[in-house]
DOPABA-844048 format. One record per atom (N, C-alpha, C, CB): x, y, z. Coordinates in pm, whole numbers, plus 50000, padded with zeros to 5 digits. Glycine has a CB too. Layout:
XYZ;...
***
This chain:
613685503373569;612825504373737;613905495873830;610865494373746;614655490573802;615755484373922;616545495973936;616815470073880;617215503773851;618195514773821;617725523973894;618375519373681;616385524173863;615605538473966;615955532774127;613295540373940;615585520474135;615355519374269;616625515774359;614305509474282;618075515974306;619225514774325;619865530674370;619745507774200;618955541374299;619545552174286;618955559474437;619205559074135;617925555774506;617645558774571;618255559774721;616925555074540;618475547574728;619265545674853;621165550374851;619035528074882;621295552874694;622435557174672;622825569574698;622655555074573;621665579874657;621415595574683;621385593774851;619745602974600;620685584974933;620765590975054;621595588475134;619905590275109;622585577475072;623785574375171;624945588175101;624505553575149;625025590475028;625575600774959;625205613275043;625085601174812;623885616775051;623495628375135;624055627475263;622055629875149;623645620975335;623865615275490;625175617175497;623485599175528;626365612875433;627665611475449;628145627675429;628275599875343;627495634275328;627735644575293;627535655275433;626935646175170;626535653275514;626165661975605;626175659275722;625215665875588;626945643875732;626835642075863;628685636475908;625385629575891;629505642775812;630735642275852;631365649975990;631315646375743;631635637676039;632505642076151;631055641076270;633405660676118;629865637876259;628835632876326;628305621276268;627915641976341;628395616076386;627015600876338;625815601076424;627635581976371;625295589776425;624315589776509;624285579676649;623285587576424;623495582776758;623785581176876;624265565376869;622585585376968;625045559476956;625795549876959;625185542977084;627235553776958;624085535977064;623355524377135;622485517077100;622875526777222;621825510877238;620625502277166;619515508177080;619865495577268;619015501076995;617835508776927;617915520976853;616965511877014;619295524376840;619395534676787;618755533076609;620905538376815;618105541676536;617255540076421;616235531876454;617905534976308;615685534376564;614175528076578;612995534376532;613835526076708;613535543676491;612065552876467;611055543576352;612525571576380;609575548276368;609345540176277;607735548976193;609225523376358;607175542676081;606575552176036;605535553976095;606425551775926;604745545176148;603415546376159;602705538376289;602895541576028;603685523576337;603635517976454;604555528476564;604185502676435;603985524976683;604675531376812;606365520176834;603225529076982;607195531876846;608715526876866;609075523176968;609645534676844;610845518977004;611195520977100;611635533777111;611845512977128;611845536077268;612465551477284;613715545177325;611715563777406;614425556077280;616405552277248;616575564977242;617185542777083;618315565777256;619195577277273;619245584377101;620885571077342;618475593677082;618945599876965;619935607776937;618245605076928;620455611177021;621895615277031;621465635576989;623165603476878;620465636677052;620305654177067;619045652077186;619665665276881;619115666677239;617955671977352;616325673677282;618505689677413;616695678977145;615925689577078;615515683076946;616785703577057;614145684776954;614355685076755;613035690076697;614625666376665;612835690776555;611725699876520;611235689876386;612265718276482;610675688676347;610145679076189;608845678776172;610455662376180;608355674476059;607035672176012;607085659275907;606485686075942;605825653275933;605085643475859;604125649375789;604535633575935;604535639775688;603945646675540;603005635675497;605245649875404;602035632275401;601325622375383;600385625675271;600735618575502;600505615775167;599905619175018;598555610975059;600915612374858;597465613375023;596375600875033;595325603474926;595555599875189;594955597574807;593755597474721;592355591174781;594155589674598;591905597274800;590585596074895;589485594574780;590265610875007;588715579874787;587475582174659;586405591074758;586555563574583;585405599274672;584585605374699;583505608774606;585095613274743;581995610574648;581195613774525;581395623874476;580005613874534;581435626274350;581505638774247;580475650874287;581085633374087;581295656174329;580095670974375;579095674274285;580805686674386;579455673374176;578425674074033;577435663974042;579215671173883;577725653974072;576965642474060;575715645974161;577865628674098;576445649674269;575455651674401;574195661074384;576315658374524;575025673474312;573745686374284;573395680674174;574135704274257;573325672174081;572415673873975;571265660274059;573285670573785;571595652374101;570875647874186;569745655074233;571555645074269;569945664174329;569335672874391;568505681574307;570185679174459;568845686474169;568615693574088;567385685473998;569895697374030;567785674474005;566365665673940;565345659474045;566875651673847;565775658274140;564945650274231;564645663474392;566095632474274;564545675174348;564675683674483;563775679874638;564155698774435;562545673974612;561755669774734;562565664174774;560555662874735;563215662874929;563705653074999;564915646074991;562995646074995;565665646874860;566395641474852;567775640874941;566345643074758;568085651575021;568925653775121;568835638875228;568445668875191;567725637375265;567515624375379;568115611975267;565385621175444;567195610275117;567865598675053;569265600175041;567355596174922;569775610975002;571585606675020;572085604475098;572515613275000;571465607775227;572275608975378;572025593675367;571535619575540;570815583575399;571035570875394;571545561675330;570445567975399;571585566675213;572415555075117;573715559175143;572135554774941;574475565575206;576035566675216;575685549875343;576935588275304;574715548875413;575295536475543;574775522975461;574295537875746;574665523875332;574135511075279;575085506575161;572585512575229;575655496275161;576645491575042;576165490874920;577175478775057;576565498674835;576365498774640;575535487374600;577985496074538;576015475674649;576105461174602;574355458074644;577535449974701;574145462874756;572765458874812;572005466274762;572515459174947;572025480774729;570805482374673;570835482774490;570255496374744;571985479274442;572225475774312;571195462774277;573825472474297;571175456174400;570285442074360;568955445774382;570585427674453;568465457274395;567225459274445;566835471274292;567265466074638;567955469774235;567525484774123;566325482574058;568645488373985;565335473874038;564255469673991;563165473274065;564315457773973;563555472874205;562745470374318;562565481374447;563285458074367;562335497474348;562085512674419;561535505574596;560385524974304;560095499674645;559685492874744;560975488674833;558855481674691;561845480174776;562785474774834;564065485874876;563135463774745;564275486574775;565285503574809;564955511674943;564885517274674;563465514674891;562985524575044;562995516175159;561285531375047;562935506375175;562695497075299;564155496875364;562105480575256;565315493075245;566385492375302;566965505175369;567125487375215;566555515875293;567105528875332;566565532375445;566935539175240;565335530775457;564805537275626;565375527575721;562875537675663;565825512275678;566085504675806;567455508675837;565935488475794;567965521475777;569495526075829;568945530576013;570295544375704;569985522276034;569595530376211;569865545976270;570565522476328;570875548276221;570975560376263;570225573876210;572145561476255;569215569976150;568175574876127;566905583976180;568005567776105;566805596576187;565625600776250;564205597376204;565705613376252;563425598676257;562045593276227;561675602376117;560955593376353;562035616976173;562025623476050;562635625175909;562095630676078;563705619875937;564025616575755;563835605775745;565435618275681;563135596475814;562655579975729;561155586475714;562735559975852;560945598475759;559395604175677;559585611175535;558545617275777;561085615375520;561045621275442;562085614075323;561195633575495;562175601175342;562505594575284;561275586875191;563265588975364;560515584675300;558795575875236;558615585275129;557005575875362;558655601075170;557805609575083;558495612674925;557565624175170;559235607774956;560975609274790;560155596974726;563645602374847;560235585874801;559595577174728;557915575574690;560025567474787;557725579774782;556065582274707;555785589674582;555135590474798;556865600974570;556895609574490;557445607374353;557395617974546;558795600174381;559845595374257;560075582574234;561175599774272;559285572374320;559365558174312;558895548374167;558515554574429;558235557174114;557505551273978;558305555373880;555985556373945;559545562673896;560615568773800;561845558773800;561125584573852;561625553473671;562615540773669;563935545873648;562295529673552;564105558273685;565915564073674;566205564573820;566295582573593;565075566373900;565495573074069;566645562874126;563875572374204;566375554774092;567185545274214;568995544274157;566285524874219;568755545273960;569545543273884;570495552673916;569095542573770;570145564073895;570815578673945;571455578874088;569635590673950;570855573974192;571445571574316;572565562774246;570435564374440;572385550774245;573635544474199;574755549874132;573335536174128;574395556974077;575375563173965;576515572574043;574425573473846;576235576074149;576575587374264;577625578174312;575265592474391;576885564774411;577555557174518;578825547274408;576135545974620;578395545174270;579395535474237;580405541974137;578715522574179;580365554074121;581505565074043;582045574174094;581125572273945;582515569074235;583325584374283;584215588374220;583985585374404;584735602474224;586045609774200;587075605474287;585915624374216;588285608474257;589385604774352;589795618874357;590585593174304;589905619374521;589865633974587;591785634274657;588215634574749;592375644374638;593545640974671;593595647374787;594545643374582;593915644974887;594035647675076;595215644275078;593095638175204;596095652675180;597315653375235;597065658875371;598265661275152;598195654375485;598395662175605;599485663275613;597955658475716;599655673475685;601075683575720;600995683775875;601015702175649;602565678675921;602055676176056;603665681276145;601425656776076;603495693076182;604835701476232;604845693176357;604725720476258;606145692376408;606335685576574;607485688376638;606335669776586;607295690976748;608735692776830;609055684176942;608845706376890;609875679576925;610375670077040;611155669477126;610665662377017;611235667977266;611895671377401;612785654177448;610335677377535;613645652977411;614415641477480;614925642277601;615415637777415;614315639777720;614545643377824;615325632077903;613395647877872;616275633678049;616535622778089;615795609878103;616865625578169;614365613378128;613585600078199;612125600378129;613395601478392;612145608577973;611145602477896;611005614977795;609735597477983;610535609877669;610845620777543;609535626177538;611355614377380;609205634377518;608015644077480;607805652677357;607935652977573;607005646677287;606045653877134;605145661177149;605265645277043;605135671077083;604005680277019;603735679576898;604175692777030;602275676276846;601965675176720;601135685076722;601515662976672;601375692476594;600005699976566;599225698076390;600455718076596;598565683576362;598125683576266;597295692676194;597825675976274;597215691476029;596865703575954;596275690975867;598145716575891;595325694575809;594325687875688;594245691675575;593085688075706;594875688075466;595145695575342;594055690175207;596855692875307;593785695775135;592625692675037;592955702674915;590975695675109;593155694274816;593565697474660;592695696474556;594575689474614;591745710274568;590525710374439;591135722074383;588625712674479;590235733574357;590475744574284;591585751274348;589315752774269;591755747474454;592915755374469;593325747474650;592445775874453;594355747574685;594985738474817;594375749474942;597175736474816;593715740274994;593015743575156;593495737575262;591605739975176;593235743475383;593875733175484;592825737375637;595975736975506;592715724675706;591775726975802;592415721175936;590385720375761;592415727176036;592935726176176;592695705876164;591705738176325;593685699376257;593275686876339;593175688376465;594075676476329;593525679176534;593555677576695;595095679076736;592925661376750;595375686376799;596725691076878;596805678376987;596565708776966;598305669976915;598395659077023;599955663477118;598495641276930;600085652077226;601195650477296;601065641577309;601555655777387;602965636377320;603035620977319;604195618477423;603405614077159;603845607977545;604885610277650;605195595477638;604415616977810;606635592677623;607145579277613;608025579277704;607685574977488;608255566977770;609445561877885;609995550477816;608855556778051;611015544477851;611645529477814;612745528677879;611985526077664;613365518277852;614595509677943;614885501277806;614005497978113;616305494677821;616545485777742;617815479277787;616535490777616;618315466677790;619285459077860;620085450677715;618415447777989;621245454277762;622435448277683;623185455277546;621915434977636;623495455477461;624725461677373;624465460677218;626165453277404;625315446477200;625065444077068;624225437777021;625795440277020;623405428977123;622475422277168;621545426977239;622845414477217;620535436277234;619825441877335;618255438977277;620285458177362;617535440677429;615835438777446;615805449377547;615095421977506;614355456577510;613995466477569;612525466577585;614505476677509;612135477577640;610625481477694;610055494677670;610555480477841;609135499077617;608595515977648;607825510077662;608455529677563;606945520577709;605495527177702;605315537677687;604785526477788;603915544777721;603635557077745;601685561177679;605065565677660;601925574477690;600515580677646;600425588277536;599955588777739;599405587277492;599415602677363;598065605777398;599605599777149;597985618077388;596285624977426;596495634277305;595895635377613;595395635477251;594445641477136;593485653777154;593545630777094;593725667377181;592875672877215;591155677977104;593785682177264;590655679277135;589775680377022;589805696576950;588255676077080;590675699876913;590845711976842;590425710876696;592245716376853;590035701576593;590065700776471;588775709576446;590145686276419;588835710076315;587345717176238;586445702976183;587845729476063;585505707376147;584875694776096;585075688575969;583645696176099;586125696075854;586125691675741;587645680475752;586075705075632;588315685875825;589435675075919;588995664575878;589485674276092;587455655975916;587415642275916;587845635975815;586365638075935;587885642075738;588435633975611;589235625775624;588975640075519;590825635075649;591585626475667;591585615475745;592295630875684;590655615275808;590745599275907;590065590575823;589885598376078;589475596175744;589335581875655;590365579775524;587705581375586;591255590475525;592495586875441;593315577075494;593335598075418;593375577275639;594085566375720;593545566675864;595725568575722;592885558375889;592185552775991;593065549976123;591575540575937;594345548176134;595555548676211;595575561076279;596775546976130;595375570776209;595495586376274;594215593176239;596835596176210;593495584676237;591865592776290;591915600276421;590545580876323;592555591876506;592225605476620;592985617476622;592415601576768;593905618676523;594525633076490;593335640876426;595915632476379;592335634576375;591625649076277;589785643576322;592155648076019;589205632076351;588055632176372;587715642476514;587705617476375;587245653976466;587075667876532;585875666376649;586615680076408;585145651976669;584295654876746;584675647376917;582975650276667;585885645476883;586135636376966;587665636977057;585965624976883;587975635877173;588775638677243;589725626477295;588125645477328;590335621977194;591345606177224;592575605877343;592355602177067;592205594877388;593635589077503;594195576277447;593095584177686;595285577277463;595805563677369;597285557977467;596395570077163;596755548377562;598045545377629;598715530577544;597695542677813;599855531877560;600735520077435;601975514977520;601525529477258;602295504177486;603355496177524;604235487477405;602725487077622;605665492077414;606145486177271;607415475077341;606885501377139;607745465677276;608755453877316;609525454177190;608045437777350;611025454677203;612085456377133;612895447077132;612625465677158;613705440677036;614725430877010;615985441276915;613915415876913;617485444276989;617845451476867;618945437176832;618605470476893;619125433976726;619945420076679;621225423776627;619195411176559;621775438176668;622735443376568;622745447076442;623435437476558;622395439476352;622265439876200;620575442876170;622845423776127;619775438476235;618135439976252;617655445576374;617415426676244;616405447676310;615675455276432;614155448876455;615515472676394;613515441076553;612425436476593;611825446276688;612595423976643;610175450676618;609535455276751;608175452176725;609745471176793;607515450976847;605775449476858;605035455676976;605325433776871;604505462976913;603595471876967;602085469776998;603665481176892;600945478877123;599835475177137;599445485577162;599565466077206;598005495177146;597525502077217;596105502577195;598135512277213;595555511677283;594255511477291;593685524577302;593895503677390;593025530177197;592625539877159;591095542977207;592895539277033;591195552877304;589945555577341;589375568377322;589845552977456;588365571577200;587955580977145;586695584977209;587925578577020;586715595177313;585175601577346;584345614377289;585215605177479;583305614677255;582705625777213;583035634377337;581165623877175;583165649977268;582985661077341;582435672977291;584005663677385;582435668477155;580955683677076;580295676476978;581655701576963;579845685076868;579605680476763;578235667176789;581085676376707;577815660976647;576805652476690;577175639176627;575385657676650;578055631776658;578415619976584;577525611376570;579375613676628;577615599276515;576735586376541;577065577676667;576875576776418;578005578976743;578665573676817;579465583676922;579365565676739;578715583577052;579475588877151;580685584077182;578875588977249;581005572077140;582355569377207;582645555777089;582255564877411;583965560377094;584865551676984;585905542077027;585645560776896;586235531077075;587195526177096;587695512877002;587045524777220;589015514777006;589625503276871;590975500776954;590015511776668;591805486676914;592845481476951;593935486876856;592665467576958;595065488176870;595955487476741;597125480476768;596375501176685;597475469276716;598815463976738;599595463676631;598835451876786;600935462476634;601895465776517;603255452976531;602545484576539;603795452776433;604755446376413;605805450376338;604415437676379;606995449476306;608035456576236;609285451176233;608175468376281;609935452476095;611425443076108;612295453576012;611355422876029;613235453976098;613865465376035;615585462475998;613655478476144;616065464175873;617425461675842;618415473575874;617485458175698;619185471275970;619985485976011;621515481775965;619915490676210;621745471675910;623135470075888;623805480075801;623355457675835;623215484275729;624115499575664;624005510775712;623825504275533;625395514475725;625235526575790;624655539275741;626285529275825;624245545475859;623115557675805;622115552975756;623495567175699;621575541775711;620335541275635;619315526275686;620855540875457;618285526875720;617525520775763;616425515075660;617175527575857;616255505275670;615205498375574;613765492275672;616105483675487;612715493275641;611685489975735;610445483575674;611295501975807;610115472075753;608315467675690;607805467875808;607865450675605;606665475475829;605355474075931;604095465075919;604735486575937;603825459176007;602315454675977;601385461776085;602115437275988;600495467076057;599565471876122;598365464976127;599415482576086;597295461476249;596265457376255;595595470976353;596305442176304;594125471776348;593055479176396;592115467876419;592535490676298;591265469476539;590445457476578;589725463576678;591215444176626;588225463076629;587045466876678;586705462776804;586175463476603;586755475976933;586005474077034;584835480777084;586655473977106;584745491877064;583165495577088;583145503476957;582685505577244;581915502776903;581865514776811;582495512676685;582485526476871;583595505176661;584715501076530;584755497076480;585525497776509;583265491776398;583495480676336;583945484876189;582295471876345;584205496476155;585215499276008;586175500176040;585145510475919;586695498276161;588245497076204;588985488576125;588455492076343;588135476276167;589105461576149;589635463975980;587885443176170;591295458876047;591925463375895;593255458575915;591915480975850;594165452975832;595415453975831;595895458475729;595915444675856;597185470275769;597865476075652;599425473475674;597505492175637;599955472775578;601185470575549;602135483875504;601095460375450;603195485675552;603965499575559;605205499175510;604125504875691;606025500775419;607315497375421;608005510375360;607565483675344;609555510075400;610015524075387;611465524775385;609515532575496;612245534675327;613715536175373;613905550375455;614775535775236;614915548175566;615355560475651;616735565175621;615305557275803;617085578975636;618395583075648;618445586075776;618825593375564;619445582775854;619565589675994;621455590476033;618535578076127;621045605176104;622475606776165;621935614276259;623765613376080;622985618576374;623015626376473;621555635576501;624215634176447;622035646676376;621155657376373;619625656576271;622115668676326;619585644876215;618795645076124;618235628176051;619565654776032;616845629176055;615945617876011;615225618475908;615135614676093;615645615675807;614555619075701;614275602475627;615245632875569;612735603475614;612535589175570;611255590575457;612135578275713;610605579375390;610445578575293;609415566275285;611605578975236;608235562975289;607485556175350;606365553975224;607085562975487;605965537875207;604815537875125;603605528075197;605285532674973;602285531875199;601325521875287;600315519375182;600595528575439;600005502975235;598475498975097;597885488675209;599015487474882;596975488875239;595935481975331;595725467075272;594425490875334;595625457075342;595725441175317;594385440875308;596415430375432;593805443475437;592315439775477;591685451775482;592095432175615;590225458775442;589665471475472;588615469375394;590455484075447;587485474075532;586205475375530;585765481075402;585805482375638;584105478875362;583805485475274;583245500375269;583205478275232;583445508575182;583005522075231;581915529675305;582985526975153;580705520875271;579765526675362;579935521875553;578235521375290;580675512975573;581195514175695;581775523275780;581775508375695;582235536875697;582625545475704;581965554475736;583075546375638;580485556675707;579535570675681;579235580975780;578195567275644;579775568375932;579515574876091;580445583576104;579625565076223;581665580676040;582995584676078;583925597876024;583665573476047;583375602875880;583825613475805;583025619875726;584735610475738;583565630675693;582495641175609;582085638775480;583015654675591;583205631475387;582985630575247;581785620975227;584285625775172;581145625975144;579865619675077;580165607675008;579175628974975;580125595275030;580045585374975;581525581874987;579385586374850;582185582075100;583715582475051;584245570175084;584645593875116;585665564275020;586035548275036;586905549375079;586185538874938;588185543075162;589595546375208;590475548975111;590175536475283;591535551075113;592525557074986;593065540974994;593955573475022;593505538274855;593945522274826;595435522274822;593355515474673;595985535174877;597355539474922;597715549174985;598035540874845;599105549075079;599715563475116;600585565175079;599925567575223;601305577075073;602645581375074;602945586575147;603065586575003;604045586775210;604685591375368;605865598575392;605005579975451;606135606875402;607705614275413;607615621975548;608115626775272;608825618375604;609065625375751;610525630275764;608785614275880;610505642075813;611895647475838;611865654075984;612345658775719;612975651376055;613195656976150;614895661676184;612545648576235;614735674276241;616335680476265;616215686376383;616975691976155;617405684876445;617535685176586;618995691976651;617385670176629;619245690476778;620175692076808;620695685776972;620155704276777;
***
């Protein structure tokens, strides 16, 4: 295992040195400050135009389609309303009521997002099936034994590094691996970033900007918001999102420190989500080792905080990775794991996956090329 870990940076150094002979990364403050997840400092990348792609793989837990179909076949009357309500309730709560069908009915009908018609349908279903000893057990089986669905994002982008600001245009695509690989359109986004720094060997700076994500996604893309909540504005199809942000940084020659905060305003413009607006705060802190020529080793801590209708977002995520950087190329491989994460039932309002639970890890690959 240790030899494998040593092999990765060795190959990265060899590749960059081979391709970058006669060309180095830009020489200035905050060179190599690009991050995997958090907002980063604006800096001189040594080029005016670039194209690239971000690629992530995330195993999302979701209810087995066959289990849901079997449940609907066994209990055809009003089963849809029961399944809809159950997504908003932690499985542990229904497990405690396994031998009390009336208690289960009361808990399901207490879900605040249900319509009066759906509550009546649940009442009718329990009137017909409630005395069946396996009725609640079969429902719990769906909730407690999800499948792992492989989802991925493919996000091509173009970036323009102008005199006063950087502009990045991103076209996110949500991918699904089932019997075949399928794609769904995400929300097209634009990022405008400004910034200034002071000092040379030891530099400090501030950057700020604005992201806008237009509501171009299709409904199926919502599943990718579950895979990575930090990027959910890119995939929740009902919302248009505006994100102002600010970044502070310190370049201490061999290491870089960055801290950022952004406010995500997601406003409904189509569809019928449970919430017309979802607002959350995102903060980030990062530490990067830049002493090795052409190589960056970084660790990022990212926190999401509920502001309006975003209780599911309260979380803390760790991302660590390796980058190879020259003036015309930036390649990165990162791994992301949640340190604090909400129960799967918290996400029922925000995604299109039945009984979905967030990913236990994400793999991130990024590549940028330019001149």
